[in-house]
ZAVEXNU-383185 format. One record per residue (C-alpha): residue in three letters; x, y, z. Coordinates in Angstrom, 2 decimals, padded with zeros to 5 digits. Each point is the difference from the previous one (the first is absolute). Example, Ala and Ser with C-alpha at 12.3 -4.5 7.8 and 13.67 -1.06 7.14 Angstrom:
2
+------+---------+---------+---------+
| kepa |      px |      py |      pz |
+------+---------+---------+---------+
|  ala |  012.30 | -004.50 |  007.80 |
|  ser |  001.37 |  003.44 | -000.66 |
+------+---------+---------+---------+
This chain:
381
+------+---------+---------+---------+
| kepa |      px |      py |      pz |
+------+---------+---------+---------+
|  met | -112.29 |  050.74 | -050.20 |
|  ser | -002.42 | -001.08 | -002.73 |
|  lys | -002.19 | -002.85 |  001.28 |
|  ala | -000.26 | -001.47 | -003.48 |
|  leu |  003.77 | -000.12 | -000.27 |
|  ser |  000.56 | -001.32 |  003.52 |
|  asp | -002.60 | -002.74 | -000.55 |
|  thr |  001.63 | -001.18 | -003.25 |
|  phe |  003.68 |  000.69 |  000.77 |
|  ala |  000.87 | -003.54 |  001.13 |
|  ala | -002.02 | -001.67 | -002.77 |
|  arg |  001.72 |  002.12 | -002.68 |
|  leu |  003.41 | -000.89 |  001.29 |
|  ile | -000.80 | -003.70 |  000.27 |
|  ala | -001.36 | -000.02 | -003.56 |
|  trp |  003.11 |  001.87 | -001.21 |
|  his |  002.27 | -002.55 |  001.67 |
|  gly | -001.73 | -002.81 | -001.89 |
|  his |  001.40 |  001.22 | -003.31 |
|  ser |  002.92 |  002.31 |  000.88 |
|  gly |  001.36 | -000.97 |  003.42 |
|  arg |  003.25 | -001.80 |  000.56 |
|  ser | -000.09 | -003.80 |  000.22 |
|  gly |  002.41 | -002.87 |  000.50 |
|  leu |  002.01 |  001.67 |  002.77 |
|  pro |  001.32 | -002.72 |  002.36 |
|  trp | -001.68 |  001.48 |  003.07 |
|  gln | -003.41 |  000.49 | -001.61 |
|  gly | -002.91 | -002.26 |  001.02 |
|  asn |  001.89 | -001.17 |  003.07 |
|  arg | -001.97 | -000.02 |  003.25 |
|  asp |  002.95 | -000.97 |  002.17 |
|  pro |  000.42 |  003.07 |  002.21 |
|  tyr |  003.73 | -000.66 |  000.32 |
|  ala |  000.49 |  000.04 | -003.77 |
|  val | -002.21 |  003.11 | -000.33 |
|  trp |  001.93 |  001.76 |  002.75 |
|  val |  003.43 | -000.72 | -001.54 |
|  ser | -001.17 |  001.22 | -003.42 |
|  glu | -001.49 |  003.19 |  001.45 |
|  ile |  003.16 |  000.87 |  001.94 |
|  met |  002.22 | -000.82 | -002.96 |
|  leu | -002.10 |  002.09 | -002.40 |
|  gln |  000.39 |  003.08 |  002.20 |
|  gln |  002.56 |  002.30 | -001.62 |
|  thr |  001.09 | -002.74 | -002.41 |
|  gln | -000.97 | -000.36 | -003.68 |
|  val | -002.24 | -002.91 | -000.97 |
|  thr |  002.59 | -001.26 | -002.53 |
|  thr |  002.57 | -000.34 |  002.79 |
|  val | -002.49 | -001.72 |  002.35 |
|  leu | -000.97 | -002.48 | -002.74 |
|  glu |  003.57 | -001.32 |  000.16 |
|  arg |  000.62 |  000.25 |  003.73 |
|  tyr | -003.36 | -001.02 |  001.51 |
|  pro |  000.09 | -003.67 | -001.13 |
|  arg |  003.61 | -000.27 |  001.21 |
|  phe | -000.86 |  001.41 |  003.41 |
|  met | -003.02 | -002.26 |  000.38 |
|  lys |  002.07 | -003.05 | -000.95 |
|  arg |  002.58 |  000.80 |  002.65 |
|  phe | -002.58 |  000.96 |  002.63 |
|  pro | -003.20 | -001.87 | -001.00 |
|  thr | -001.84 |  000.52 |  003.32 |
|  val | -000.18 |  002.57 |  002.77 |
|  lys |  001.52 | -002.60 |  002.30 |
|  lys |  003.06 | -000.37 | -002.26 |
|  leu |  000.45 |  003.74 | -000.22 |
|  ala | -000.35 |  000.52 |  003.74 |
|  ala |  002.59 | -002.71 |  000.70 |
|  ala |  002.52 |  001.35 | -002.55 |
|  asp |  003.05 |  002.01 |  000.99 |
|  ile | -000.40 |  003.70 | -000.80 |
|  asp |  003.18 | -000.07 | -002.09 |
|  glu | -001.57 | -002.70 | -002.21 |
|  val | -003.10 |  002.14 | -000.47 |
|  leu |  002.04 |  003.13 | -000.81 |
|  ala |  002.14 | -001.98 | -002.44 |
|  glu | -003.13 | -001.14 | -001.86 |
|  trp | -001.33 |  003.58 |  000.03 |
|  ala |  003.25 |  001.49 | -001.36 |
|  gly | -000.64 |  002.22 | -002.99 |
|  leu | -003.64 |  000.83 |  000.84 |
|  gly |  000.97 |  003.02 |  002.14 |
|  tyr | -001.80 |  001.45 |  003.01 |
|  tyr |  001.49 | -002.70 |  002.23 |
|  ser | -002.16 |  000.96 |  002.94 |
|  arg | -002.73 | -001.88 | -001.86 |
|  ala |  001.98 | -003.22 |  000.25 |
|  arg |  000.73 |  000.55 |  003.69 |
|  asn | -003.67 |  000.71 |  000.61 |
|  leu | -001.00 | -003.13 | -001.94 |
|  his |  002.20 | -002.09 |  002.27 |
|  thr | -001.33 |  001.62 |  003.19 |
|  cys | -003.59 | -000.22 | -001.20 |
|  ala |  000.35 | -003.70 | -000.78 |
|  gln |  001.23 | -000.58 |  003.53 |
|  gln | -002.94 |  002.02 |  001.36 |
|  val | -002.47 | -002.12 | -001.98 |
|  met |  001.59 | -003.17 |  001.36 |
|  gln |  000.09 |  001.19 |  003.61 |
|  glu | -003.20 |  002.04 |  000.28 |
|  phe | -002.32 | -001.71 | -002.50 |
|  ser |  001.28 | -003.61 |  000.00 |
|  gly |  001.31 |  000.33 | -003.54 |
|  lys | -003.28 |  001.20 | -001.54 |
|  phe | -000.51 |  003.50 | -001.32 |
|  pro | -003.08 |  001.70 |  001.49 |
|  ser | -002.77 |  000.96 | -002.40 |
|  asp | -000.91 |  003.23 |  001.85 |
|  pro |  001.75 |  002.98 | -001.68 |
|  ala |  000.32 |  001.69 |  003.40 |
|  leu |  002.02 | -002.96 |  001.33 |
|  leu |  002.05 | -000.23 | -003.19 |
|  glu |  000.90 |  003.66 |  000.36 |
|  gln |  001.54 | -000.69 |  003.42 |
|  leu |  002.63 | -002.25 | -001.60 |
|  lys |  003.45 |  001.38 | -000.78 |
|  gly |  000.24 |  001.66 | -003.41 |
|  ile | -003.70 | -000.29 | -000.86 |
|  gly | -001.76 |  003.31 | -000.44 |
|  arg | -003.71 |  000.64 | -000.52 |
|  ser |  000.07 | -000.42 | -003.79 |
|  thr |  002.07 | -003.21 |  000.08 |
|  ala | -002.27 | -001.36 |  002.73 |
|  gly | -003.00 |  000.72 | -002.22 |
|  ala |  001.61 | -001.76 | -002.99 |
|  ile |  000.78 | -003.14 |  002.01 |
|  ala | -003.49 | -000.07 |  001.50 |
|  ala | -001.64 |  000.53 | -003.40 |
|  phe |  002.06 | -002.53 | -001.96 |
|  ala |  000.36 | -002.75 |  002.58 |
|  phe | -003.19 |  000.30 |  002.02 |
|  his | -002.45 |  001.90 | -002.27 |
|  glu | -000.39 |  002.69 |  002.64 |
|  arg | -001.58 |  003.31 | -001.06 |
|  ala |  003.15 |  001.95 |  000.82 |
|  pro |  001.22 |  003.02 | -002.01 |
|  ile |  003.49 |  000.58 | -001.36 |
|  leu |  001.59 |  003.38 | -000.68 |
|  asp |  003.41 | -000.24 | -001.60 |
|  ala |  001.41 |  002.67 | -002.33 |
|  asn | -001.86 | -001.35 | -003.02 |
|  val | -003.36 | -000.03 |  001.77 |
|  lys |  000.54 |  003.55 |  001.35 |
|  arg |  000.62 |  001.19 | -003.56 |
|  ile | -003.13 | -001.70 | -001.34 |
|  leu | -002.28 |  001.38 |  002.71 |
|  ala |  001.49 |  003.49 | -000.11 |
|  arg | -000.65 |  000.18 | -003.74 |
|  val | -003.38 | -001.71 | -000.27 |
|  phe | -001.47 |  001.96 |  002.92 |
|  ala |  002.06 |  003.22 | -000.38 |
|  val |  001.55 | -000.12 |  003.45 |
|  glu |  002.17 |  003.07 |  000.26 |
|  gly |  002.90 |  000.65 |  002.33 |
|  ser |  003.21 | -001.84 |  000.62 |
|  ile | -000.48 | -003.70 |  000.70 |
|  gln |  002.65 |  000.35 |  002.70 |
|  asp | -002.40 |  002.19 |  002.01 |
|  lys | -001.91 | -001.85 |  002.70 |
|  val | -003.34 |  001.56 | -000.91 |
|  val |  000.38 | -001.07 | -003.64 |
|  asn |  001.25 | -003.45 |  000.98 |
|  asp | -002.95 | -000.50 |  002.35 |
|  arg | -002.37 |  001.02 | -002.80 |
|  leu |  001.55 | -002.58 | -002.32 |
|  trp | -000.36 | -002.71 |  002.62 |
|  gln | -003.67 |  000.87 |  000.38 |
|  leu | -000.44 | -000.27 | -003.75 |
|  ala |  001.90 | -003.30 | -000.20 |
|  thr | -002.26 | -001.46 |  002.68 |
|  ala | -003.26 |  001.31 | -001.48 |
|  leu |  000.79 | -001.40 | -003.45 |
|  leu |  000.55 | -003.64 |  001.07 |
|  pro | -002.20 | -002.58 | -001.75 |
|  asn | -002.89 | -001.31 |  002.09 |
|  asp |  000.81 | -003.67 | -000.67 |
|  pro |  003.11 | -001.18 |  001.94 |
|  gln |  000.66 | -002.57 | -002.73 |
|  asp |  000.81 |  002.87 | -002.36 |
|  met |  002.74 |  001.37 |  002.23 |
|  pro |  003.01 | -001.82 | -001.57 |
|  val | -000.80 |  000.98 | -003.59 |
|  tyr | -001.02 |  003.54 |  000.99 |
|  thr |  003.19 |  000.57 |  002.01 |
|  gln |  002.12 | -001.38 | -002.83 |
|  ala | -001.88 |  002.17 | -002.49 |
|  leu |  000.76 |  003.13 |  002.04 |
|  met |  003.66 | -000.83 |  000.06 |
|  asp |  000.16 | -000.86 | -003.70 |
|  phe | -002.04 |  002.99 | -001.15 |
|  gly |  002.32 |  002.40 |  001.79 |
|  ala |  003.16 | -001.76 | -001.14 |
|  thr | -000.89 | -000.43 | -003.67 |
|  trp | -002.80 |  002.42 | -001.03 |
|  cys | -000.41 |  002.89 |  002.46 |
|  thr |  003.77 |  000.55 |  000.19 |
|  ala |  001.75 |  003.07 |  001.31 |
|  arg |  001.37 |  001.39 | -003.26 |
|  lys | -001.79 | -001.75 | -002.90 |
|  pro | -003.55 | -000.99 |  000.95 |
|  val | -001.99 | -001.58 | -002.81 |
|  cys | -002.48 |  002.87 | -000.07 |
|  leu |  002.73 |  002.21 | -001.45 |
|  gly |  000.73 | -001.08 | -003.56 |
|  ser | -000.73 | -003.71 |  000.22 |
|  glu | -002.54 | -001.80 | -002.16 |
|  arg | -001.09 | -002.10 |  002.98 |
|  lys | -003.18 |  001.08 |  001.73 |
|  cys |  000.17 |  000.65 |  003.72 |
|  pro | -002.96 | -001.45 |  001.96 |
|  phe | -000.31 |  003.35 |  001.77 |
|  glu |  000.45 |  002.19 | -003.08 |
|  lys | -003.34 |  001.83 |  000.37 |
|  ala | -000.05 | -000.03 |  003.81 |
|  cys |  003.56 |  000.90 |  001.01 |
|  gln | -000.05 |  003.53 |  001.38 |
|  ala |  003.65 |  000.63 | -000.86 |
|  asn | -000.58 | -001.04 | -003.61 |
|  leu | -003.14 |  002.12 | -000.32 |
|  ser |  001.82 |  003.08 |  001.37 |
|  asp |  003.27 | -000.64 | -001.88 |
|  gln |  001.98 | -000.51 |  003.23 |
|  val |  001.16 | -003.60 | -000.45 |
|  leu |  003.68 |  000.80 |  000.32 |
|  ala | -000.64 |  002.60 |  002.69 |
|  leu | -001.55 | -002.55 |  002.38 |
|  pro |  001.02 | -001.22 |  002.44 |
|  gln |  001.85 |  003.17 |  000.91 |
|  lys |  003.73 | -000.56 |  000.24 |
|  val |  002.44 |  001.18 |  002.62 |
|  val |  003.15 |  001.58 | -001.44 |
|  lys |  002.88 | -002.15 |  001.10 |
|  ala |  003.26 |  001.51 |  001.19 |
|  lys |  003.16 | -001.01 | -001.84 |
|  ser |  001.46 | -003.16 |  001.45 |
|  pro |  003.12 |  000.67 |  002.10 |
|  glu |  003.27 | -001.64 | -001.08 |
|  phe |  002.63 | -001.55 |  002.21 |
|  asp |  003.52 | -001.37 | -000.23 |
|  ser |  001.25 | -003.07 |  001.85 |
|  asp |  003.20 | -002.00 |  000.02 |
|  met | -000.21 | -003.78 |  000.12 |
|  val |  002.94 | -002.30 |  000.51 |
|  leu |  000.17 | -003.33 | -001.85 |
|  ile |  002.33 | -002.15 |  002.13 |
|  arg |  000.93 | -003.26 | -001.65 |
|  ser |  001.92 | -003.05 |  001.18 |
|  gly |  000.26 | -002.78 | -002.53 |
|  asn | -003.49 | -000.79 | -001.21 |
|  ser | -001.70 |  001.70 |  002.96 |
|  val | -001.16 |  003.54 |  000.65 |
|  leu | -000.65 |  001.75 |  003.30 |
|  leu | -003.66 |  000.92 |  000.55 |
|  gln | -001.67 |  001.89 |  002.79 |
|  lys | -003.64 | -000.27 |  001.00 |
|  arg | -001.81 |  003.32 | -000.01 |
|  pro | -002.13 |  001.16 |  002.94 |
|  ser | -003.61 | -001.11 | -000.32 |
|  lys | -001.37 |  003.56 |  000.01 |
|  ala |  002.48 |  001.43 | -002.50 |
|  ile | -000.42 |  000.19 | -003.78 |
|  trp |  000.55 | -003.54 | -001.30 |
|  gly | -000.73 | -001.00 |  003.57 |
|  gly |  001.05 | -003.54 |  000.88 |
|  leu |  001.80 | -000.55 | -003.32 |
|  trp |  003.68 | -000.92 | -000.35 |
|  cys |  002.10 |  002.72 | -001.56 |
|  leu |  003.54 |  001.17 | -000.43 |
|  pro |  001.40 |  002.01 |  002.93 |
|  glu | -000.75 |  003.63 | -000.78 |
|  ser |  000.55 |  003.52 |  001.22 |
|  ala | -002.76 |  002.29 |  001.15 |
|  trp | -001.96 |  001.67 | -002.78 |
|  arg |  000.77 |  003.63 | -000.72 |
|  pro | -001.49 |  002.53 | -002.41 |
|  lys |  001.29 | -000.60 | -003.52 |
|  ala |  003.04 |  002.07 | -000.94 |
|  pro |  001.19 |  000.85 | -003.52 |
|  gln |  002.07 | -002.84 | -001.43 |
|  ala |  003.11 |  002.19 | -000.15 |
|  leu | -000.15 |  000.62 |  003.73 |
|  arg | -000.20 | -003.68 |  000.98 |
|  ala |  003.09 | -001.25 |  001.83 |
|  pro |  000.95 | -003.56 |  000.93 |
|  pro | -001.05 | -000.75 |  003.55 |
|  ala |  002.61 | -000.67 |  002.63 |
|  leu |  000.15 | -003.79 |  000.31 |
|  glu |  000.14 |  000.09 |  003.79 |
|  gln | -003.03 |  002.29 |  000.23 |
|  leu | -002.03 | -002.19 | -002.31 |
|  leu |  000.83 | -003.22 |  001.83 |
|  val | -000.51 |  001.45 |  003.49 |
|  ala | -003.40 |  001.32 | -001.05 |
|  thr | -001.18 | -003.35 | -001.25 |
|  leu |  001.79 | -002.92 |  001.65 |
|  pro |  000.75 | -001.16 |  003.57 |
|  gln |  002.83 |  002.18 |  001.27 |
|  glu |  002.05 | -002.86 |  001.39 |
|  lys |  000.57 | -001.27 | -003.55 |
|  val |  000.80 |  003.28 | -001.68 |
|  gly |  003.65 |  000.05 |  001.09 |
|  arg |  000.65 | -003.45 | -001.48 |
|  leu | -001.82 |  000.94 | -003.19 |
|  leu |  002.15 |  003.14 | -000.33 |
|  lys |  003.18 | -002.04 |  000.41 |
|  ser | -001.16 | -002.38 | -002.75 |
|  cys | -000.81 |  002.67 | -002.54 |
|  gln |  000.81 |  003.69 |  000.01 |
|  gln | -001.40 |  000.88 | -003.43 |
|  leu | -003.48 |  000.33 | -001.44 |
|  phe | -000.62 | -000.71 | -003.67 |
|  gln | -002.79 |  002.01 | -001.54 |
|  gly | -002.71 | -002.11 | -001.55 |
|  glu | -003.15 |  000.95 | -001.88 |
|  gln | -002.59 |  002.57 |  001.02 |
|  ile | -003.58 | -001.19 |  000.21 |
|  lys | -003.10 |  002.20 | -000.14 |
|  his | -003.14 | -001.32 |  001.70 |
|  val | -003.37 |  001.74 | -000.14 |
|  phe | -002.31 | -000.40 |  003.01 |
|  thr | -003.57 |  001.32 |  000.07 |
|  his |  000.95 |  003.24 |  001.75 |
|  arg |  003.77 |  000.23 | -000.36 |
|  arg |  003.00 | -000.92 | -002.15 |
|  leu |  003.18 | -001.56 |  001.19 |
|  trp |  003.42 |  000.00 | -001.69 |
|  met |  002.11 | -002.86 |  001.38 |
|  gln |  003.76 |  000.14 | -000.59 |
|  ile |  001.48 | -003.48 |  000.34 |
|  trp |  003.50 | -000.33 |  001.48 |
|  glu |  001.74 | -003.36 | -000.19 |
|  leu |  002.30 | -001.81 |  002.43 |
|  asp |  001.58 | -003.46 | -000.22 |
|  phe |  001.19 | -002.16 |  002.89 |
|  ile |  001.89 | -003.28 | -000.13 |
|  lys | -001.65 | -001.44 |  003.09 |
|  pro | -003.43 |  001.08 |  001.29 |
|  leu | -000.21 |  001.23 |  003.59 |
|  glu | -002.61 | -001.55 |  002.27 |
|  phe | -002.75 |  002.20 |  001.45 |
|  ser | -001.92 | -000.75 |  003.17 |
|  asn | -002.87 |  002.24 | -001.07 |
|  pro | -002.57 | -002.18 | -001.87 |
|  asp | -000.99 |  003.05 | -002.04 |
|  val |  003.41 |  000.03 | -001.70 |
|  gln |  000.77 | -003.12 | -002.07 |
|  trp |  002.19 | -001.28 | -002.76 |
|  val | -002.23 | -001.38 | -002.72 |
|  ala |  001.15 | -002.20 | -002.86 |
|  leu | -000.97 |  001.37 | -003.39 |
|  asn | -001.81 | -003.24 | -000.84 |
|  gln | -002.15 |  000.34 |  003.15 |
|  leu | -001.32 |  003.51 | -000.65 |
|  gly | -003.42 | -001.42 | -000.92 |
|  arg | -000.60 | -000.81 |  003.66 |
|  tyr |  000.26 |  003.63 |  001.06 |
|  gly | -002.35 |  002.89 | -000.51 |
|  leu |  001.98 |  002.61 | -001.91 |
|  pro | -000.98 |  003.47 | -001.30 |
|  gln | -000.49 | -000.32 | -003.76 |
|  pro |  002.95 |  002.22 | -001.05 |
|  ile |  002.36 | -001.89 |  002.35 |
|  lys | -001.36 | -003.31 | -001.22 |
|  ile |  000.73 |  000.97 | -003.60 |
|  leu |  003.49 |  001.20 |  000.93 |
|  leu |  000.90 | -003.18 |  001.81 |
|  gln | -001.55 | -002.25 | -002.67 |
|  gly |  002.26 |  001.72 | -002.53 |
|  leu |  002.96 | -000.64 |  002.29 |
|  ser | -000.97 | -003.68 |  000.30 |
|  gln | -000.41 | -000.39 | -003.75 |
|  ala |  003.33 |  001.65 | -000.67 |
|  arg |  001.68 | -002.32 |  002.48 |
|  asp | -001.63 | -003.07 | -001.60 |
|  gly |  001.23 |  001.22 | -003.41 |
|  asp |  003.56 |  000.37 |  001.33 |
|  leu | -000.06 | -003.51 |  001.42 |
|  lys | -001.09 | -001.46 | -003.36 |
|  asn |  002.72 |  001.83 | -001.97 |
+------+---------+---------+---------+
């Protein structure tokens, strides 16, 4: 590593941020570790434009770590709906409770202690420590890995431990000496990777803007900008079929809470069949009603449900893309005059106008909102 470059790396980034970094984001300049933490978790795997809308709303509903810790998990999941990766919301809730119980409601400033909290990894711990406490703690998210791999020509897959350890060593060695520079430096790293040193269209390739590392970046000098960091060829995402049953009674629908460790864990969803490898559309057959109900609902109620309705009506098919898989959900509809009572608290009738109180997977939320709007339109006509 060039000593001249390592000695000036932080200063160059800080200077760049003064004229080209992002500004005016609602979480910027905030030294409240709770606010910093929420923004960092929300920004993971979520686009900034989406967070700009959802972050203020979340903070208004849960303004303090005490409020979040005391909230019901369903309330937290409902507020998180649409942001995806719902384990982040569950971890937020658990972490808030840890902070209240183990640290008397105050986030620790030590990155090592922060990293022991639920859902906080090393990079997130570094960001919280840098922004809220001016600690000289490194971060290493995907953007920073890309910057360092290019500027210092770090070869090998960033998924490899040896390469990852090398990047952490670099990230630590490049920290500014003055702790007061940590917030702007950390923000500059994030912004530079997100807006200039991007994966597909970095400014050094075809842009009129001048990169602060133009004459020092090893990838640029060797014409390997798009080759670094080295990428792992991803396998094609598997596709699955599932049947979901939309059971209605008046203005209510029957929802079932998903297991906490499942996909969409802890969210309320329509009763569904087990997933199976996707079959050609022509080979799909309507599921047997009894099999579908037995697989999803308390068995003592299935007989009464079968007596009330013997026919499934085919609804729409919904495609949902996860990070590593795709799911095709076939909706089947049933109507009942009078809802049956369930002793299991994880199976509930929910009025359409109360859906906002429940955490719902985004495709199911959109489906039921459409049902609610259609019903409201029928009542007005």
